[in-house]
C-alpha positions as CSV (number, residue, x, y, z in Angstrom):
1,M,-36.0,-100.1,86.6
2,R,-32.6,-98.8,87.5
3,H,-32.3,-101.1,90.5
4,I,-33.1,-104.1,88.2
5,L,-30.5,-103.0,85.6
6,D,-27.9,-102.8,88.4
7,C,-28.5,-106.5,89.1
8,F,-27.9,-107.4,85.5
9,F,-25.1,-104.9,84.7
10,P,-23.3,-104.2,88.0
11,G,-20.9,-101.3,88.0
12,Q,-22.2,-99.7,84.8
13,D,-23.9,-96.4,84.3
14,L,-27.5,-96.1,83.1
15,V,-26.6,-95.3,79.5
16,Q,-24.4,-98.4,79.3
17,Q,-27.1,-100.5,80.8
18,L,-29.8,-99.2,78.5
19,T,-27.7,-99.9,75.4
20,K,-27.7,-103.6,76.4
21,T,-31.4,-103.9,77.3
22,W,-34.5,-104.2,75.3
23,T,-38.0,-104.4,76.7
24,T,-41.3,-105.4,75.0
25,N,-44.8,-106.7,75.7
26,A,-45.7,-110.3,75.5
27,V,-48.7,-109.4,73.3
28,L,-48.0,-106.5,70.9
29,C,-51.6,-105.8,70.1
30,P,-54.1,-103.8,72.2
31,A,-57.0,-105.5,73.9
32,T,-60.5,-104.4,73.2
33,I,-60.6,-103.1,76.8
34,S,-57.3,-101.7,78.2
35,G,-55.7,-104.3,80.4
36,G,-58.4,-106.9,79.4
37,P,-57.9,-110.4,77.9
38,H,-57.0,-111.2,74.3
39,L,-58.6,-113.9,72.2
40,T,-56.3,-117.0,71.9
41,R,-56.2,-116.6,68.1
42,T,-55.3,-112.9,68.6
43,E,-52.4,-113.7,70.9
44,A,-51.1,-116.3,68.4
45,A,-51.3,-113.9,65.4
46,C,-49.6,-111.1,67.3
47,A,-46.8,-113.4,68.5
48,N,-46.1,-114.7,65.0
49,T,-46.4,-111.3,63.3
50,Y,-44.5,-109.1,65.8
51,L,-42.9,-110.8,68.9
52,A,-41.3,-113.7,67.1
53,R,-39.7,-111.3,64.6
54,Q,-38.4,-109.0,67.3
55,L,-36.9,-111.9,69.3
56,A,-35.3,-113.2,66.1
57,L,-33.3,-110.0,65.8
58,L,-31.4,-110.8,69.0
59,K,-30.7,-114.5,68.7
60,N,-28.0,-114.7,71.3
61,A,-29.6,-112.5,73.9
62,F,-31.0,-113.6,77.3
63,V,-34.8,-113.6,77.5
64,L,-36.4,-112.8,80.9
65,A,-40.2,-113.2,81.1
66,L,-41.6,-111.0,83.9
67,G,-44.6,-112.8,85.3
68,N,-46.5,-116.0,84.6
69,K,-48.6,-114.4,81.9
70,A,-45.5,-113.5,79.9
71,R,-44.1,-117.0,80.5
72,D,-47.3,-118.7,79.4
73,R,-47.7,-116.5,76.3
74,L,-44.1,-117.3,75.2
75,T,-44.7,-121.0,75.8
76,A,-48.0,-121.0,73.9
77,A,-46.2,-119.2,71.0
78,G,-43.3,-121.7,71.0
79,L,-40.9,-118.9,71.8
80,R,-38.0,-119.4,74.1
81,Y,-37.2,-117.7,77.4
82,D,-34.2,-118.2,79.7
83,A,-35.7,-117.2,83.0
84,V,-38.9,-116.1,84.7
85,G,-39.0,-113.3,87.2
86,R,-42.0,-112.2,89.3
87,H,-43.9,-109.3,87.8
88,P,-43.6,-106.1,90.0
89,S,-47.4,-106.0,90.4
90,A,-47.6,-109.6,91.7
91,R,-49.4,-109.9,95.0
92,L,-46.3,-111.3,96.7
93,S,-43.8,-110.0,99.3
94,D,-41.1,-107.7,98.1
95,A,-38.6,-110.3,99.3
96,D,-40.0,-113.0,97.0
97,K,-40.1,-110.7,94.0
98,Q,-36.6,-109.4,94.7
99,A,-35.3,-112.9,95.1
100,S,-36.7,-114.0,91.7
101,W,-35.1,-111.1,90.0
102,H,-31.8,-111.7,91.7
103,A,-31.9,-115.4,90.8
104,A,-32.5,-114.5,87.2
105,A,-29.6,-112.0,87.2
106,N,-27.4,-114.8,88.7
107,Q,-28.4,-117.1,85.8
108,F,-27.9,-114.3,83.2
109,L,-24.6,-113.2,84.5
110,G,-23.3,-116.7,84.7
111,M,-22.7,-116.7,80.9
112,K,-19.0,-115.6,81.5
113,P,-17.0,-115.5,84.7
114,T,-16.0,-112.5,86.7
115,S,-15.6,-111.7,90.4
116,A,-18.3,-109.0,90.5
117,A,-20.6,-109.2,93.5
118,I,-23.7,-107.1,93.8
119,S,-26.7,-106.4,96.0
120,C,-30.1,-106.2,94.4
121,E,-32.7,-104.2,96.3
122,V,-35.3,-104.2,93.5
123,K,-38.0,-101.6,93.8
124,A,-38.8,-100.9,90.2
125,S,-41.2,-102.1,87.5
126,F,-41.0,-102.6,83.8
127,S,-42.7,-104.3,80.9
128,Q,-42.8,-108.1,80.2
129,P,-40.8,-109.9,78.9
130,M,-37.3,-108.3,79.0
131,R,-34.4,-109.3,76.8
132,V,-30.9,-108.4,77.9
133,M,-27.3,-109.0,76.9
134,A,-24.1,-108.7,78.9
135,E,-20.5,-110.0,79.4
136,T,-20.2,-110.5,83.2
137,R,-21.1,-113.0,85.9
138,I,-22.4,-112.4,89.4
139,A,-21.0,-113.9,92.6
140,D,-23.9,-114.4,95.0
141,G,-21.9,-114.7,98.2
142,T,-24.0,-117.5,99.6
143,G,-21.2,-120.2,99.7
144,A,-20.4,-119.5,103.4
145,V,-23.8,-120.7,104.5
146,L,-23.1,-124.2,103.2
147,T,-20.5,-124.7,105.9
148,G,-21.8,-127.1,108.5
149,L,-24.4,-128.7,106.3
150,P,-24.4,-132.4,105.6
151,K,-21.9,-133.2,102.8
152,D,-24.6,-134.4,100.3
153,V,-26.7,-131.3,101.0
154,A,-23.7,-128.9,100.6
155,T,-22.7,-130.7,97.4
156,F,-26.2,-130.4,96.0
157,F,-26.3,-126.6,96.5
158,Q,-22.8,-126.2,95.1
159,S,-23.9,-128.0,92.0
160,L,-26.5,-125.3,91.4
161,Q,-23.9,-122.5,91.1
162,N,-23.3,-123.2,87.4
163,N,-26.6,-124.9,86.5
164,P,-28.3,-123.3,83.4
165,D,-31.8,-123.9,84.8
166,Y,-31.6,-124.0,88.6
167,S,-30.1,-121.6,91.1
168,Y,-30.3,-120.9,94.8
169,Q,-30.4,-118.1,97.3
170,A,-29.6,-118.1,101.0
171,G,-32.0,-116.5,103.5
172,R,-31.8,-116.2,107.2
173,M,-33.3,-119.6,107.8
174,Q,-33.8,-121.1,104.3
175,L,-31.8,-122.1,101.3
176,M,-34.2,-121.4,98.4
177,V,-34.0,-123.2,95.1
178,Y,-35.2,-121.4,91.9
179,F,-36.1,-122.8,88.4
180,R,-35.5,-120.3,85.7
181,G,-36.1,-117.4,88.1
182,Q,-39.2,-118.9,89.8
183,K,-39.0,-120.1,93.4
184,V,-39.3,-123.9,93.7
185,G,-38.9,-124.3,97.5
186,G,-35.8,-125.5,99.3
187,L,-34.4,-126.4,102.7
188,N,-35.6,-124.9,106.0
189,R,-32.3,-125.0,107.9
190,K,-34.0,-124.3,111.3
191,S,-36.6,-127.1,111.0
192,S,-34.4,-129.4,108.8
193,H,-37.2,-130.1,106.3
194,W,-37.4,-129.7,102.6
195,Y,-40.5,-128.0,101.1
196,L,-42.0,-127.1,97.7
197,S,-43.8,-123.8,97.2
198,K,-47.6,-124.0,96.8
199,V,-47.3,-121.5,93.9
200,F,-44.7,-123.7,92.1
201,V,-46.8,-126.8,92.6
202,R,-49.8,-125.0,91.2
203,D,-47.9,-123.8,88.2
204,Y,-45.9,-126.9,87.4
205,G,-47.4,-129.9,89.2
206,S,-50.3,-131.1,91.1
207,P,-51.3,-132.4,94.6
208,E,-51.2,-135.9,93.1
209,I,-47.5,-135.6,92.2
210,M,-46.8,-134.3,95.7
211,E,-48.6,-137.1,97.4
212,A,-47.0,-139.7,95.0
213,H,-43.6,-138.5,96.2
214,G,-44.5,-138.6,99.9
215,F,-44.9,-134.8,100.5
216,R,-47.3,-133.6,103.2
217,H,-49.5,-130.6,102.6
218,V,-49.0,-128.0,105.4
219,I,-51.3,-125.1,105.9
220,H,-50.5,-122.6,108.7
221,N,-52.8,-119.9,107.5
222,D,-54.2,-118.4,104.2
223,K,-50.8,-116.9,103.4
224,H,-48.5,-119.7,104.6
225,E,-49.0,-123.0,102.8
226,Y,-46.5,-125.4,101.3
227,W,-45.6,-129.1,100.7
228,M,-43.1,-130.7,103.1
229,T,-40.9,-133.8,103.3
230,T,-38.5,-134.8,106.0
231,G,-36.2,-137.7,106.8
232,G,-33.0,-139.2,105.5
233,G,-34.2,-139.3,101.9
234,A,-35.8,-135.9,101.8
235,L,-33.2,-134.3,99.5
236,A,-33.6,-137.1,96.9
237,T,-37.4,-136.8,97.2
238,F,-37.2,-133.1,96.7
239,R,-35.0,-133.5,93.6
240,A,-37.2,-136.2,92.2
241,A,-40.5,-134.3,92.6
242,T,-39.0,-131.1,91.2
243,S,-37.6,-132.9,88.2
244,K,-40.9,-134.6,87.6
245,M,-42.7,-131.2,87.5
246,T,-40.2,-129.3,85.4
247,S,-39.1,-132.2,83.1
248,V,-35.5,-130.8,83.7
249,Q,-33.3,-133.0,85.9
250,L,-32.3,-131.4,89.2
């Protein structure tokens, strides 16, 4: 947990960080079997009775849902969240989980400007969802990788730096786009193609949407699968498909 707090509150000690952080469960009622499912009506009653009232106490705080279950439960209850991060127990690579938390921290710290720059090597776990408050902004240090890209592509990624819903991270070969902390896809700089993550398409879209926008389904193996588009209009296609799935203009 300390590593995650360092992402959100760089340069502060643990006591300072904890005074600005509040964690809770998405469903504040025990299941019949520990770790088991809740009835839909139980989730709704618990959300209205407990979670909604807790969130109302901190109206101006930033809400981070850790995991798709937390996101879905908040959505079903009509409660807001500002970003989604991967749950520490998700069966994904550490890099993917770390990137989602770092993207959420970028969005969170973008509330007010500062020159602070941090590195997030997240190895911790904590409850879902998290609600946090702070006064600083992170500088992600990825601007240098935009040098040499086509002007329209560089302008697109620069526009994400202050976007309230979208952000980006730079990898060794990829520029990855995130929507409220969840990886969308991005640009593979080595192969010069744009792609959408199979997980994001599963959660927000459908194969029909991908095919309607001209994406091709690529399967390398059971762990490497995505939707790809290439050509001169690939950036516009990527933006249009993402906007269609999220209902938030990219």
